[in-house]
Steps between C-alpha positions, in 0.01 A plus 500: 500500500634840404591748767208746533730784405661334202222591256234768467156442352397701198284718724817636665695544177631825354318638200614804305727587790213508752497241780152349494282401792349152508138395491345471841448125453884476502559741788685254722717384212567857396598591854742211533650585164489873558863517608629326187563628151437326173824335388612458143643176371720516192577194293854396428643712222673365193817657368453699182723409208775760457520709187782465249840617626648794307832534687700376799609687811789355699550575870762594602597680180864388537693247707828551681663202672781555750652151482469164331218285631287792617136465398241764407132456424364646176134583434358499148179699453293514182324823404170477310337757271267610780787560742468182705813340639509120499765298684681284243790405729410128530495454121790731410816369334843653565791479254851613587716483183817583692420247774532768767190382690294184525138442598435335836183371665253754638552745210848597616806572287846405630829668404729253322791706367643849542409748229224698335232397257137517404251234596223417251155447653223324305136473611160488332645560155689812606869562574693745715859551608642534849848651565710280731828567684702260717771689688719255692575133512536441876214531748569711810537318835172413670400672822234448761299821451464490123509127422426274796235681705261521200532122461427440868197731480368334184539155655274616785755466781431852630121476494296543818410129503867402477820648647362853458254437784532716811688222681633321194465125443687218671752733659586691181365851434525727196351846455150510352528506119869580537445858615824491705779357277774546761301305761437216253864491388622472859241235582611283208874542552555543873201354683565160661878546450462533124381143444263593218770526236809297419796682344696180446217319320233758398261234365472350851398833656193468720340798324499285183440161656188610690293658218597215262383245762838329519454566871154490664333838456166602652440745218513227236675511164590856405785452251578229246861384490663654197226757445575864417446614858701211641793589276480866607535418871768239430708745296460772766634270772782388274597861429530591867148604618538871421240729656500778238468876519173653623507802269618316191316169534162596641217569257446871443204472265278245328375512143222286356438435131245576371422800722124460444302199385186526288326180399225537244281230646529205742721204416801710402841452658798730542854413597686753717866579559635640828821703500691604812708819490784493752689767686809450281299578186473141376175336385401140554206288389335366818178368348557151639569619856234772525171431677191580292142519626169629367284737702184358341517128434142496371613697193873429476720213613878485501743208482874470448456297180189654342561862601186712527169351384168682466213288631209742464453868424608727780802676645781381721847594609805285447704535818870432454723450805874446494750550781303763692393690189146513369346606172149477363378464144138579407321221315174545312300221344262679266144405417527275193153594375527686168315820418607726785485870422553746782215749531614813681258622768488855638793579728452718806864546599851353465396187689271391218763572237760281671248226576389496136858478375550181697159358410552552128839331524359188669183490284245590766203726437398709804141525619317834472407717796243377750150645515438793733337291774789251501757779505328681787477194723860403426653840566300547823628167631859563394530858624276492807438133581123557478235449235311804373157570645192461285466878490860551384459236230174646371650849486807379312299301247266793443788742437514571125841668519771360273608164644865591557405822680246349735733213584781746576261694725420186699869424540566844645207467740612158624867598537393789721254305713520380860430148377820516292696592814339212693577247229866588454553534875385140520740391225802677646405377847521144367849550355641699792355258759276742683407249765448542876693175546815696412403861568265481804143623464581869543805473276296327229239777498772766492671330207168461316429872544847584367436282195155659443642851517781407262257358245245779541770762436640298206841499662765422236599136517870573548420727795277236661779242475756749633288570808464129568863397460663794679250515786598498866355600836169407662272291283207692651644841418660398168276216371724438195749345744257209535673357192780386733259342749394234250855474357686500830852400401736606223449192283120514512504875436722451197292212362178699539660807339631319194183293449257790548685787335730328248298188422807289582492196726831482684413232752667221296835682518513486880672160507663490155513688172153522347443185289289679236635854500819701506467592868776367723516417868738794547242736349235369738705601804624822341139610449402382850786712639298814417263401782751348742495803732120522518360383832153477652435534874190546719366852543336671795138423411345156486548362148738779401843422356795720409706459183855619568862467385704255707840601636625143535431175317427720199692318227408217263732199499534233234388163639783306334804680632365769734640788299322835532296580188493860389182638341505480121226572247344202327569652159801727450434843353723798429216724616460320833584715805803407711424283803614665826756290691327580828152594617174405332548372142125478431464850345768407244321170435171680437669755270627208291178300532260778391723642229345523154811318377438198723410216258263333747320753721249667265480187283390289797211724610383560142488124446320446831235766434445366147420158648223650715314613187581225247508191721872424457824692480699574188752308709323236703521436794533872558750470784733259321684717249801309372680418176331160479154658533490758220207733421248390240517848347832668572421810295175558691663465840780738400254760370280483809804530724628806314159666509477433874840651576438790261193581713705482821371168633133606492297185573166655406643605165622144445157357583320752282730417209433128533123516544467754216646254250293290264703203629355539849153582371490201264215252513541153650342359182767321298532439128646208305849651516521591870278246672797318653716807567559548872820708503488766228202700631301463178177486701408533865508192717218449753632534856325368807400777739732530798366412845433863593355586159263206522382586851439865414329410173261262679428771756440763229270279293296348783485816712616300803765662716763259629612549858871508589639511851756757622435743214254788448145398408512632145820317401494287186717193442722713277572726799595229750840578655652152525416126479399480866162659419272260316150376428482139611783368285345615172786733405767244583319231299509726194871568527559802722876511582622469857760775443793301625710503180583790263373297206206524259472124531341531844173618344331204335274530198442128459162337445398217730207277586480633861452850357217382276332310783528804727319713244236236430432387856686736731335755724684808367323517166172345615455746785595796281249410229219452754590803713175658629627849412683396185445579134246223432290592805495868403405423138214274608370757750522777240258314275747462214363308200644164406690660212637780719597243760701291251664799332598663828662179628690451175618860498613482864683167468639509146482871413292431192141424406399141431490377142151421363551129567628563852206731569252239377653235725499731801138605448389140451668397825347790696151449358482126566621539860256516790709774664640799307749564780633144487517509120689830508742357756552196272576732211746709696665188647548362148644827374749514786612144424558566130830554323377843400499610864788300645755607241641834397448484124 
């Protein structure tokens, strides 16, 4: 039996972009399904036959070998008349008349003799030439950093499940993913009196005998005797186990060929080549040793032998990792359906222009703007957390002013409203952990008031952050200092700062260099050192605390060797202010942090705010900005960031810009070209109402006032100060965050069976609908006709009138019922359990 939320009956489907309400005979089914959305199943797609090849493109355009035996991978791409690029590497033939190079397995070419020549490439009836140079005959001596550590990493010895685990395996520990070459070198050569290698007989070295299973090995077979990697380690031991030079032998930069992958339909494959650029200026092909993964395995899969393969239309990122360096390559598997022609829709601002550029490139047609009623409900929820009243909706729909002008007028009204201040105070309270658990009750109220005043005055974002991070003194007198009550020590303060204001998660670098980013363990403690002198002690009043600068124990020490870590910026900049050697370094940190030249600060908040209006970030998750998690539209994020800084970090300007765009105002109704697009913002995605939005919407529609303890009588759910004020568990069930982590992930927007059952059978909705002073009771007592009754309930709940069919069903249900009041309550209950009410669409 299918899960009750896995499908939705036709009565709950979406038609012409409007969520429909079910027939009353299916009310219970509609209610149970009301928290789901109609899914779309797409059949497996067949690869489209490529067009005729008109010429070949070889990557790289020339080959330079440093010594005999060195191997380089060559990619052969075929260009069609329409501009498509097809990977012909597997079928290509290479001819070297001078015998300088020879083809090897895996599409590699190996240097065979010193000299220069031109390699002939044949594929798909076309030919091309590739210049080749082989410089020297003797290979340089092997060293640990450049040659051996990559082999150990590729074999999996440094993985977290093997010797890279926190405590190692079977008494032998290596650094995770080889992030600390010196530690690994010493462990292999000097640990256990150097018994892991044998200078006299290198082949009998334990570091070869174990992974080849000549000696029992818990990790199983990792190397075959005589294999390429086996021979590398054997030769290194034979040559004297040289360590290498950090500057010359560590990777300075990675390069991936091709730099972008476009597949014109599923079923296509593309080989890739990975080049490492070293500190001494040399280049090496490291395709075999690099680690490749796909960010979206539903659309793209990756394997060492097959390269990149498109499974179904969509987008993904090829993540390349090699020796602490990371690089990403965008991959697009285009819709194979012929006949696409991009139809340009009206553009409201630069957002639409940049969105359309990407959509046209990936063959996606955007949806047009939503109808007025849909737009009004959406923008009310997004800017104020509340649905519009019936009166506001009627007035807006009756306004015959030009659409763009009347929508702009509404935006201005909402951005200047008290409800806007309430809504964004709630959001910032979530992120900044405004919670009496950390701040005390009086401190929590003081911090909430500070947030409200900051939002009401449209305080520039950089100023708000400056006041938080440089705060000190009594948390009652200077509420911004409450930031350091929930982040009480230097490490927690640093982690919260980087995650909230830079979108960077540093927590992984506390114990070792970050496994998926460029951040090192040293950088973690250098950034934490900015907060090392900040202390928190009890104040004079109950619940009061004082943020102060410590005179002792005010330095940050590295956990490995105890050395004192000096504050250093996460990203170096010539414009960064000097860090004072003594005193409070936080003002210098904030000058660097909030600078318009900081590559993360403005970008992080722009991306976060965008996600509040479009359902996901341009980079997603919004607080995980890293090289291996690139934006889906780099040009858009850059333009929004520049506009934000050009307007001096004005958050209201940023919001107005976003909600004024056609992209934000687009319908949820999809077309044949964008129906499965979930990342390029070609149409709006329905979003379940948040816990507070849902509670306030139920209260507004039913006319029932919910009662909250410890707050003024007229408080709405959107105005509640922290998670310790509730309404019988309803808000927590629907995902209200507990405000214990500075992470968007604390607020849940999931859909669950307990939520559906609470709405169908729980007391919150049932009591609100049947409230003796509620909307239904007042309509019945006023003598409203059956038609007026149905239309008023539709307008209140969905901010639109019922369709003719919906009106007929409603009237039929009311007229056949023995009680008009009960029938009206049934109708309202059904409306409040429908997708149209439960989702922001």
